[in-house]
C-alpha positions as CSV (number, residue, x, y, z in Angstrom):
1,X,46.0,-18.9,98.0
2,X,44.6,-18.1,94.6
3,X,46.7,-19.3,91.6
4,X,47.9,-16.5,89.3
5,X,46.8,-16.7,85.7
6,X,49.4,-17.0,83.0
7,X,48.7,-13.4,82.0
8,X,49.2,-12.2,85.6
9,X,52.5,-14.1,85.8
10,X,53.7,-12.6,82.5
11,X,52.9,-9.1,83.7
12,X,54.6,-9.8,87.1
13,X,57.8,-11.0,85.4
14,X,57.8,-8.1,82.9
15,X,57.4,-5.6,85.8
16,X,60.3,-7.2,87.7
17,X,62.6,-6.8,84.6
18,X,61.5,-3.2,84.0
19,X,62.1,-2.3,87.6
20,X,65.5,-3.9,87.7
21,X,66.6,-2.0,84.6
22,X,65.3,1.3,85.9
23,X,67.1,0.9,89.2
24,X,70.5,0.1,87.5
25,X,73.2,2.5,86.5
26,X,72.2,4.3,83.3
27,X,75.2,2.9,81.4
28,X,74.1,-0.7,82.2
29,X,70.4,-0.4,81.4
30,X,70.5,-1.2,77.7
31,X,72.8,-4.2,78.3
32,X,70.5,-5.6,81.0
33,X,67.4,-5.2,78.8
34,X,69.3,-6.6,75.8
35,X,70.3,-9.7,77.7
36,X,66.8,-10.5,78.7
37,X,65.5,-9.7,75.2
38,X,68.2,-12.0,73.6
39,X,66.5,-14.8,75.4
40,X,62.8,-13.8,75.4
41,X,62.7,-12.6,71.8
42,X,65.9,-14.1,70.3
43,X,67.4,-17.5,69.8
44,X,69.9,-17.5,72.8
45,X,69.6,-19.8,75.7
46,X,69.7,-18.1,79.2
47,X,73.5,-18.4,79.5
48,X,74.2,-17.2,75.9
49,X,71.9,-14.2,76.3
50,X,74.0,-13.0,79.3
51,X,77.3,-13.8,77.7
52,X,76.4,-11.9,74.5
53,X,75.4,-8.8,76.4
54,X,78.5,-8.9,78.6
55,X,80.7,-9.4,75.5
56,X,79.1,-6.4,73.8
57,X,79.6,-4.3,77.0
58,X,83.3,-5.3,77.0
59,X,83.7,-5.0,73.3
60,X,84.6,-8.7,73.0
61,X,83.7,-11.4,70.6
62,X,80.1,-12.5,71.4
63,X,80.4,-15.9,69.8
64,X,83.4,-16.8,72.0
65,X,81.7,-15.7,75.1
66,X,78.5,-17.5,74.2
67,X,80.5,-20.6,73.4
68,X,82.1,-20.6,76.9
69,X,78.7,-20.9,78.6
70,X,76.4,-22.4,76.0
71,X,76.3,-25.8,77.8
72,X,74.8,-24.2,81.0
73,X,71.5,-23.5,79.2
74,X,68.4,-25.3,80.3
75,X,69.9,-26.1,83.7
76,X,73.4,-27.6,83.0
77,X,73.4,-29.2,79.6
78,X,69.6,-29.3,79.4
79,X,69.1,-31.4,82.6
80,X,67.0,-28.8,84.4
81,X,69.4,-28.7,87.3
82,X,71.4,-25.7,88.4
83,X,70.2,-22.5,86.7
84,X,72.3,-21.6,83.7
85,X,71.9,-17.9,84.3
86,X,73.3,-18.3,87.8
87,X,76.2,-20.5,86.6
88,X,77.0,-17.8,83.9
89,X,77.0,-15.2,86.7
90,X,79.5,-17.3,88.7
91,X,81.6,-17.8,85.6
92,X,81.8,-14.1,84.8
93,X,82.4,-13.0,88.5
94,X,85.2,-15.5,88.5
95,X,86.7,-14.2,85.3
96,X,86.5,-10.6,86.3
97,X,88.0,-11.3,89.8
98,X,90.8,-13.4,88.1
99,X,91.5,-10.5,85.6
100,X,91.9,-8.2,88.6
101,X,94.5,-10.4,90.3
102,X,92.5,-12.2,93.0
103,X,93.5,-15.6,94.2
104,X,91.4,-18.8,94.2
105,X,90.1,-18.3,97.7
106,X,89.1,-14.7,97.1
107,X,87.5,-15.6,93.8
108,X,85.5,-18.4,95.5
109,X,84.3,-15.9,98.1
110,X,83.1,-13.4,95.4
111,X,81.3,-16.3,93.6
112,X,79.8,-17.5,96.9
113,X,78.5,-14.0,97.5
114,X,76.8,-13.9,94.1
115,X,75.4,-17.4,94.6
116,X,73.9,-16.5,98.0
117,X,72.5,-13.2,96.6
118,X,70.8,-15.1,93.7
119,X,69.5,-17.8,96.0
120,X,68.2,-15.2,98.5
121,X,66.5,-13.2,95.7
122,X,64.8,-16.2,94.0
123,X,64.7,-18.8,96.8
124,X,66.2,-21.5,94.6
125,X,69.0,-22.2,92.1
126,X,67.4,-25.1,90.3
127,X,66.3,-24.4,86.7
128,X,63.1,-26.5,86.8
129,X,62.0,-24.9,90.1
130,X,62.8,-21.4,89.0
131,X,61.2,-21.7,85.5
132,X,58.4,-23.9,86.7
133,X,58.3,-25.9,83.5
134,X,59.8,-28.7,81.6
135,X,62.8,-27.2,79.8
136,X,62.3,-29.5,76.9
137,X,58.8,-27.9,76.3
138,X,59.7,-24.2,76.1
139,X,56.4,-23.4,74.3
140,X,54.3,-25.0,77.0
141,X,51.1,-22.9,77.3
142,X,51.8,-22.2,81.0
143,X,55.4,-20.9,80.5
144,X,56.3,-17.3,79.9
145,X,59.8,-16.7,78.7
146,X,59.9,-13.6,80.9
147,X,60.1,-16.0,83.8
148,X,63.7,-16.7,82.9
149,X,64.2,-13.2,81.6
150,X,64.1,-11.9,85.2
151,X,66.9,-14.3,86.2
152,X,68.9,-13.2,83.2
153,X,68.3,-9.5,83.9
154,X,69.3,-9.9,87.6
155,X,72.5,-11.8,86.7
156,X,73.5,-9.4,84.0
157,X,73.0,-6.5,86.4
158,X,75.1,-8.2,89.1
159,X,77.9,-9.0,86.7
160,X,78.0,-5.4,85.5
161,X,77.9,-4.0,89.0
162,X,80.7,-6.4,90.1
163,X,82.8,-5.3,87.1
164,X,82.2,-1.6,87.9
165,X,83.0,-1.9,91.6
166,X,85.9,-4.4,91.8
167,X,89.3,-3.0,92.5
168,X,92.5,-4.6,91.4
169,X,93.7,-7.1,94.1
170,X,96.8,-5.1,95.0
171,X,94.7,-1.9,95.6
172,X,92.2,-3.9,97.6
173,X,95.0,-5.5,99.7
174,X,96.6,-2.1,100.3
175,X,93.2,-0.8,101.5
176,X,92.7,-3.8,103.7
177,X,96.2,-3.4,105.2
178,X,95.6,0.3,105.8
179,X,92.4,-0.5,107.8
180,X,94.2,-2.9,110.2
């Protein structure tokens, strides 16, 4: 198999992000793009970029949200392990489910669903594998920031969709009981 050039990789990642944004609900499009741009063109790490965009969507304090997840950047505290974008997704799915009255087991199930969806989409959850570079060398000539931008865009979209579609636990339980 022929290796893609850096330019081809860059274009591929940019197209992925653009397609993801276009396929999202119109109300979410600017937040998804902004999250990716906060990382690609700004000073936020992957986790902070997502948190900042979600905070803006919810009308909350960006700095508090960013501070909650800042340590996830560069694959858990800069160790290139579990993807910070994915961890931020799990954190916000958990937060949203908790705010809607779900218990620990239900929250874990929601988080597991997100985890599996991320893993299925990208075939890994490890930062160094996903990004394909040394996180301590972000300006390595072979690395394009859009690579991580697509994980950020995907996660932001999933969080916003989850927030849009979740029902309060009591309503969900009533629905479940009525189906039995």
